[in-house]
N, C-alpha and C positions, 0 to 999 in steps of 0.2 A: 398376321394370319398367314398360314401356309397355303400353297396352291391347292392342296387336297381339300381344304375346308373353305377357301375363299370363293365367293360367287364369281362366275365367269360369264363374259359376254362373247358370243360368237357373232361375227359379222361376215355375211356371205354376200358376194356380189355376183350377179348372173346377168348375162346378156343373151337374148334369143335372136331369132331372125324373123322377118316379116312372115315367112311361110309357116313358122312354128309358133307364132304368138298365141293362137287359140289353145293349142295343146299345152304350151308352157304355162299359161295362166291356170289351166285346169289342174295340172300336176301340182302347181304351187298351192292352189286352193285345197287340194286333197291332203296337204300336209298340215293345214291349220288346226283342224279339230283334234286329231290324235296327238299332235305335239302339245297343244295347250292343255290337253287332259293329263299329260304326264305330270305326276306330283313333284318331280324334280325340276320342272320348268316354271320359272317365275314370269317369263314373258316370251312371246313369239309374235313377231310382226313381219308382215310381208309388205314392202314398200315398192311402188312403181314410180320411176322417174317422171316428173311432169314435163320435162323437155324431150325425153326420149322414151316412148312407151315400151321399147324393147329391153330396157334396163331395169333390173330389180335388185333390191337390197333386203336381205333378211337380217333381222336383229333378234337374237336369242339370248335369254338370260337363264343360266343354269346354276344349280347348287354346287356342282363340283365337276372336275374333269371326268370322274367316273360316270356321272350322269350324262355328260356329252357323249362318251363312248357307248353307253347303253342305248341312248337315243339313236346313234348311228347304226347300231346293230338291229334295231327294231324292224319288223316286217314292212311297215309303211315307208321307212327310210330306204330299205333295200329296193322297194318298188321304185321310189324316186331315183335312186342312184343308177338303176338299170336304164333309165331314160335320160338322165342328166346330160351326158355328153352329146347326145344327138339333138336335144332340145336347146341346150345352152352351150354353144361352142366356146364361149368366153365365160370363165368363172374363176373366182378366187375366194379364199376365206382366211380369216384370222381369228385367233382366240386371244382376247384381251381382258385385263382386269382394270378396275378403276384406280387411277393414280391417287394415292393418299399420302401427301407429304407428312413427314414426321414432325 
């Protein structure tokens, strides 16, 4: 499979602060419904660390890199991105594919 047709997983790690926890959980909750409604999204999960409630991991499964890019350009993602740096001072993400040995 080529990357343009291979399903992709996006892993996003976010950490908020105690002062921003309520706002951070709201903005993450607001992403769930529109992201899951996207026909190019197979999975979207928001996980909260059981040992540190300030840490979140988002697991996203997309049909293609083009689907990931379109998701990033959506209105709801633009709203999220406008708040992300102030609510989540620590963040990183990666796009990965499943390793399938030949």
